[in-house]
N, C-alpha and C positions, 0 to 999 in steps of 0.2 A: 247614536248620534243621529240616525235619522229621526226618530222620535223626537228628539229635541228642535230639530230643523221644522218638523210638521207641526208639533204644537206652538211653537213661536211664530211662525206662519200665520195660522188660524188665529191667533190671540191679536196678531197685528190687523187682519182682515177685519176682524170683529169690531176693532177699535177705530178703524178708519171709516168704516162704514156708518159710524155712530156721530163722526164729527160734524157732518152736514146739519142733521138733526139737532144736534146740541146748540149748534151756532144759531138756529133759527128759535130753538125753543127759549133762549135768554131773553129773547126780545119779544115780549108778550103783544105789544101793537102790531110790529111787523108781522108776527104770527096770524093775528086775527084779519090782517089785510090778505094775506096770501094763500089763507086755509083754503079755501074753495079751489084756487088754483092748484094747491099741492095735491087736491082729491083729482083733478083733472090729470096732471102729470103722473099720478099714480096709475090711471087708467092706461096711459101709454106705455109706461114702462113695463107693466105687468103684461100687458098684449104684446109689447116689443120682446120682453124677454121670452115669452111662451112660443112666440111664431118665428122670432129669428134667432133665438138662441137653443132653448131646450129641445123642442121639437126637429129641429135639423139634425141637433147632437145625437138624439134619440134613433132618429131614421139613419143615421150613418152608420148603424151597427149592421143593418140589412136584414132586420128581423122583421116579417111583415107582420105577426101577432102584436107588434108594439102598439099599432093604431088603435086597439081597443081601449088602451089605458089613458088617453087623453078624456074618452066619454066616461070610464068609470070614475075620473078624478072629479069631474062634473056632477055625476050623479053621486058620488060619495059625500061632496059636500053641500048638495041638494038635501040629502038625508041627514045631515049633522044640523044644518041650518032649520030645517022643516020640524024635525023631530026631537030635537037635544038641547038647541042654543035657544033659536026663535030671539025673543027679547029677553033680556037680562038686567034687573034692576040694582043699582050698586048706589048708597049713599042717598037714595031717593031721586037718583038722576038716571034716566033710561040709556044703557048701554047697548048699542045695536049688536046685533048678531054679528054683522060682517066684520067687526073688530077682532073678534074671536077665530073668524075664518081667515081673516088675513094673517094673524098671528101663527096659526098651524100651517098655512101654506109657505108663509116665509121660513118657519122653523126647519121643515122638511128640505126647503131649497138649501137653506144654510147647511143642513146635515149633509146633504149630495155634497156640496161645496167643498166641505172638510173632508169626505172622504176622496173627491178628485184631487185635493192638495196633497193627500197622504199618498195616493198613486203615484202621483207627479214626483214627489221627492224620491220615493223608492225607486222610481226609474233612473233619476239622475237629479243631482242638485239643481243644475242650471235650469232645467225643465221645471222643476218645483218652484223656484224663484219667478221663472217667467208665466207661470200659472197662478202664482199668488198675485203677482199686480194685475193680469188679466182680470180675476176674480174680484180683487179689491175696488178697480175702477167700474165692474159692473153694480157692485153692491152699493156705491155712494149715491147713484140717482135713485135707486130702488128704497135704498132706507130712507130717504127724505121724504119720497111718496109715501112709503108706509106709515112714517110719524105721521103725516096730514092726515092719513086716514083713521088712524087711532084717535087722535085728538078730534076730527069731526065726528066719530061714532061714539063719542062722549067721555073719552079718558080725559083726565087731568094732564097736562104736561109732564110732570114728576111719572106720574103711572104709565105715561106712553112711553117716555123713555126709559124707564125700568123694565116694562115688558118688551121692548124692542131691544133691549141688551140681553135679556134672557133668551129671546128668540134668535140672538147672534150667536149665543154660546151652544147652540146645538150642533155648531159647525165643530166644537171640541169634540163632541160625542162621534159624530160622522167621522173626523180624523182618527180616532183610537179604532171605529169599526174598519176602516179603509186600511189603516195599518195591521191590524190583527187578522182581517178575513178577506183579503185583497181580492183572491182567486173567486170565493163566493161573490163578492160584492159585484165584479166585474161581470158576473150573469147578470145580475138583477140592474143594475146601472141604466141602462137604456128604457127599462119599464119604470123605473123610479123619475127619471128624466120626464117621460111622457104623463106620467101620474101629476107630476107637481105641475105641469103646464097646463092640465086640465083643473087643476085648483085654481090657478091663477085665472084662468079664461072665465070661470065661474065667478069670482070676486069681481073680476073688472066689468064684465057683460050684465050679471044678474045684480050685484049690490051696489056698484058704484055709479055705473052710468045712468041708472033710474034716479039716483041721486041729484046727479047733475041736471036731469030733465025737470026739476022743480023749480030750478032758477029760472026766470024768464027775463027776456030784454036780449036785443041784437047784440049789445057790446058786451053783455055777461056771456052770450053763447058763443060770441068770437072769441074771447079769452079762454073759452074753455076747449073750443076746437084747437086754437094754437097750443094751449098747453098739452093735450094731447098727442098733438103730431110733434111738437118738442120731445116729449118722453120717447116716443118712438124712434125720432131720429137720434137721440142720446145714446139709445142701445144700439141702433146700427152703425153710428160712427164707431161707438167703442169696439164692436165686432169688427168693424173694418181695421182700425188700429192695432189691436192686440189678437 
């Protein structure tokens, strides 16, 4: 019975997180207008989730060695981008490497979310429900930002939604891992959280912020700054509420 609750919760979270992106995707004109705002918003949510959610959660375990893992997350993504992905051409259209980096980081994050949901339901159903609601609210703004990043990086709307959905499905794998190997997973969780934070910091700082700097003009810069701050504040507010 617990496994049924876990899988149902993870599927619900995965679907909810895609609603916002799907809503924007169907309106091509609106998407074109707000795309760069989405990238700025994504910077804010990535940094907010890293510094206000993942790292504090990892540090809460009281393990001093966890601090090395954000650095490992940053370095690993540098290696992936520099020596493996770089720029990939698809159907004569350049796909920037940060689109794949974003998918990897988001997939790992979703994997951890699935395992956390599993652990919560195994403890108690009320805790599982509360955790599911909290994670769903966290995922909505981040998935909207991720969708914008994929579009900006060269994906079509359909391709971006498809890969966003595949990334969300890694939560189901995480749920099974959490259900089957909970005792082992608990020992790894703080390190995975810190590592994922490093991934997100790399994407925001190395890939996305330089893209924002290419756009000139006082008005554009102000919109970017406000969008970044809003992304951070949304994560902060969600942490306060849930």
